[in-house]
C-alpha positions as CSV (number, residue, x, y, z in Angstrom):
1,M,116.7,97.2,125.9
2,R,115.1,96.9,129.3
3,D,111.3,97.3,129.7
4,G,111.8,100.5,131.6
5,D,113.9,102.0,128.8
6,V,111.1,101.8,126.2
7,M,107.9,101.9,128.2
8,T,108.4,104.9,130.5
9,G,105.2,106.5,129.1
10,L,103.1,103.9,130.7
11,L,104.2,105.0,134.1
12,R,104.1,108.7,133.4
13,P,102.2,110.5,136.3
14,D,99.1,112.5,135.5
15,R,100.7,115.7,136.9
16,D,102.8,115.8,133.7
17,V,99.7,116.3,131.6
18,A,98.8,119.8,130.6
19,H,95.3,121.0,131.5
20,P,93.0,123.7,130.0
21,G,94.1,127.2,131.0
22,D,97.8,126.3,131.1
23,P,99.8,128.2,128.5
24,I,101.4,126.0,125.8
25,A,105.1,126.8,126.0
26,V,106.5,124.8,123.0
27,P,108.2,125.7,119.7
28,R,105.9,127.2,117.1
29,N,106.1,124.1,114.8
30,L,104.8,121.9,117.6
31,L,101.8,124.1,118.5
32,R,99.4,122.0,116.4
33,D,100.4,118.8,118.2
34,A,100.2,120.5,121.6
35,V,96.7,121.9,120.9
36,F,95.6,118.5,119.6
37,A,96.8,116.7,122.6
38,R,95.2,119.1,125.0
39,M,91.9,119.2,123.2
40,L,91.8,115.4,122.9
41,R,92.2,115.0,126.7
42,S,89.7,117.7,127.4
43,I,87.1,116.0,125.2
44,L,87.7,112.6,126.5
45,R,87.7,113.8,130.1
46,G,84.4,115.7,129.7
47,D,85.8,119.2,130.1
48,Y,84.0,119.9,126.8
49,R,80.5,118.5,127.0
50,R,79.0,116.4,124.2
51,G,77.0,118.7,122.0
52,Q,78.8,121.8,123.3
53,R,79.5,124.5,120.8
54,L,82.8,126.3,120.9
55,R,84.1,129.3,119.0
56,L,87.5,129.0,117.3
57,D,88.5,132.3,118.8
58,A,87.6,131.2,122.3
59,L,89.6,128.0,121.9
60,A,92.6,129.9,120.7
61,D,92.3,132.4,123.6
62,D,92.0,129.6,126.1
63,M,95.2,128.0,124.9
64,Q,97.0,131.2,124.3
65,V,97.7,130.4,120.6
66,S,96.6,131.8,117.3
67,R,93.6,130.3,115.4
68,T,95.9,128.5,112.9
69,P,97.2,125.7,115.2
70,V,93.7,125.2,116.6
71,R,92.2,124.9,113.1
72,E,94.9,122.4,112.2
73,A,94.4,120.4,115.4
74,L,90.7,120.1,114.6
75,V,91.4,118.1,111.4
76,P,92.4,114.8,113.1
77,L,89.9,115.3,115.9
78,E,87.1,115.5,113.3
79,A,88.6,112.5,111.5
80,M,88.3,110.6,114.8
81,R,84.6,111.8,115.0
82,L,85.2,113.6,118.3
83,V,84.3,117.1,116.9
84,V,82.2,118.5,114.0
85,V,83.4,121.7,112.5
86,Q,80.4,123.7,111.1
87,R,80.6,126.8,109.0
88,Y,79.1,129.8,110.8
89,V,78.6,127.7,113.9
90,G,82.1,126.8,115.1
91,V,83.2,123.6,116.7
92,V,80.6,121.1,118.1
93,I,81.8,118.4,120.4
94,A,80.5,115.1,118.9
95,P,78.2,112.8,120.9
96,W,80.9,110.1,121.3
97,T,80.4,107.2,123.7
98,V,82.5,104.7,125.6
99,G,80.9,102.0,123.4
100,Q,82.6,103.7,120.4
101,M,85.9,103.5,122.1
102,V,85.3,99.8,122.7
103,E,84.3,99.3,119.1
104,R,87.7,100.6,118.0
105,T,89.4,97.9,120.0
106,R,86.9,95.2,118.7
107,I,87.8,96.2,115.1
108,A,91.5,95.9,115.9
109,R,91.0,92.5,117.5
110,S,89.1,91.2,114.5
111,M,91.9,92.4,112.2
112,L,94.5,90.5,114.3
113,V,92.4,87.3,114.2
114,D,92.0,87.5,110.5
115,P,94.2,90.1,108.9
116,P,92.6,91.6,105.7
117,T,95.7,91.1,103.6
118,S,96.0,93.1,100.4
119,C,99.7,92.6,99.6
120,A,102.7,90.4,100.3
121,P,103.9,90.3,104.0
122,T,106.9,92.5,104.8
123,D,110.0,91.6,106.8
124,E,110.0,94.8,108.8
125,P,111.6,94.3,112.2
126,F,109.9,95.7,115.3
127,D,111.4,98.8,116.8
128,A,110.6,98.8,120.5
129,V,111.4,102.5,120.8
130,V,107.9,103.2,119.5
131,L,106.5,102.1,122.9
132,R,108.5,104.8,124.7
133,D,105.8,107.5,124.4
134,C,102.8,105.3,125.0
135,Q,100.7,106.5,128.0
136,S,98.7,103.3,128.5
137,E,98.8,99.7,127.6
138,A,96.1,100.4,124.9
139,G,98.6,102.7,123.2
140,A,101.2,99.9,123.3
141,F,98.6,97.5,122.0
142,V,98.1,99.6,118.9
143,E,101.8,100.1,118.2
144,L,102.4,96.3,118.4
145,A,99.3,95.5,116.4
146,V,100.3,97.9,113.6
147,W,103.5,96.0,113.3
148,V,101.7,92.7,113.2
149,L,99.3,93.9,110.5
150,R,102.2,95.3,108.3
151,R,104.1,92.0,108.7
152,S,100.9,90.2,107.7
153,G,100.4,92.1,104.5
154,A,97.6,94.3,105.7
155,P,99.0,97.9,105.4
156,V,95.6,99.6,104.9
157,S,94.4,98.1,108.2
158,A,97.6,99.1,109.8
159,D,97.2,102.7,108.7
160,W,93.7,102.8,110.0
161,L,94.7,101.4,113.4
162,R,97.7,103.8,113.5
163,S,95.2,106.7,113.2
164,Q,93.3,105.4,116.2
165,Q,96.4,105.3,118.4
166,P,96.2,108.7,120.0
167,V,92.5,108.3,121.1
168,L,92.9,104.8,122.4
169,D,96.1,105.6,124.2
170,V,94.7,108.6,126.0
171,F,91.3,107.1,126.7
172,H,92.9,104.3,128.8
173,T,95.0,106.6,131.0
174,D,93.9,106.7,134.6
175,D,92.3,110.1,134.8
176,I,90.4,109.9,131.5
177,A,89.2,106.3,132.2
178,R,88.1,107.4,135.7
179,A,86.2,110.3,134.3
180,N,84.2,107.8,132.2
181,G,83.5,105.4,135.1
182,I,86.2,102.9,134.3
183,D,88.8,101.6,136.8
184,V,91.9,100.8,134.7
185,A,93.7,99.6,137.8
186,A,91.6,96.3,137.6
187,D,93.7,93.6,135.9
188,W,96.4,96.2,135.1
189,T,99.1,93.7,136.0
190,S,97.6,91.1,133.6
191,R,97.4,93.6,130.8
192,M,101.0,94.8,131.3
193,H,102.1,91.2,131.3
194,L,100.5,90.7,127.9
195,V,102.1,93.9,126.6
196,K,105.6,92.7,127.7
197,A,104.9,89.2,126.2
198,A,103.8,90.7,122.9
199,R,106.8,93.0,122.9
200,A,109.1,90.0,123.5
201,A,107.5,88.1,120.7
202,A,107.8,91.0,118.3
203,L,111.5,91.5,119.2
204,A,112.0,87.7,118.5
205,D,110.3,88.3,115.2
206,D,107.5,85.9,116.1
207,V,104.4,87.5,114.5
208,I,102.0,84.7,115.3
209,R,102.9,84.6,119.0
210,C,102.8,88.4,119.2
211,A,99.3,88.5,117.6
212,A,98.1,85.8,120.0
213,R,99.1,87.9,123.0
214,L,97.6,91.0,121.5
215,I,94.3,89.3,121.0
216,E,94.2,88.4,124.7
217,L,95.1,91.9,125.6
218,A,92.3,93.3,123.3
219,E,89.8,91.0,125.1
220,L,90.8,92.5,128.5
221,L,90.6,96.0,127.2
222,I,87.1,95.4,125.7
223,A,85.9,93.9,129.0
224,L,86.9,96.9,131.1
225,P,83.8,99.1,130.6
226,E,81.5,96.1,131.0
227,R,82.9,95.5,134.5
228,F,82.4,99.1,135.7
229,R,79.8,101.8,135.4
230,S,80.3,103.8,132.2
231,A,79.7,107.5,132.9
232,E,78.4,108.3,129.5
233,S,76.5,111.5,129.2
234,A,72.9,111.3,127.9
C-alpha cells in the first residue's frame, strides 16, 4: 500500500478532534472509548488542571452521557496514572509531567535496544493497517515497536508498550504538544522519514533494521521537550 493509504491519521487536522462541551454522537457501545479519548485529550491539554477534583456526575453531564461510560473510561486513565479515583471524593487529576511522558519513550527505547525476551520469537508479519489511525509519529513508533518486541520474543514488554500507545500518540499531536510548550514541527520531516523507513523494514520482515530505525526515532522524540520550554504546571 502507499504511505498515504495507511498513515492518514498522522495528517488528520485538529478540527476533527472533539472538545469538551461537544455532544458525543456515537453508538452506545462506543461511548466508553469516546469518553476516554475526550478525557485523555482534556487532561493532556490542561483543560483539567493537575490536582483538580471532578465529580463523576459533572463529567457525565459535561459529556452528555450516563455515569457508566465515564466510570469505564476512568479505568485505563487510572492505569496510565493520569487520574486517581477516590471513594467519596471523585476523580482527581494526577500530577503528571512532561518528564513522565519522555520516560515512557525512554523505556520503550531500552526495550528495543535489548528486548527482555521471555519466550521464543514469533514469525508474525507486520500489518501496516495498524498505522492508519495513528495521530502522530509517536503512535506509529509504538505500533511498530510492539511488532518488533513480539517478533523478538518479548510479548510482556509488547503488551506494556501497547497500553501506552494512546497517551504517547495523543501527547505528540500538535495542539497537545503546543499546550505543553513543545514544538513538534521541529524535525518533523526527520521523524516521519524514520517512521516510513521502519515501516518499510517491517514490511520486508527485517526486524533488526526496523528496530534500528525506531531507536533513532525514539531519540528524536526524547529530545523534543529538551529543545523547547516545557509548560509543566507547578
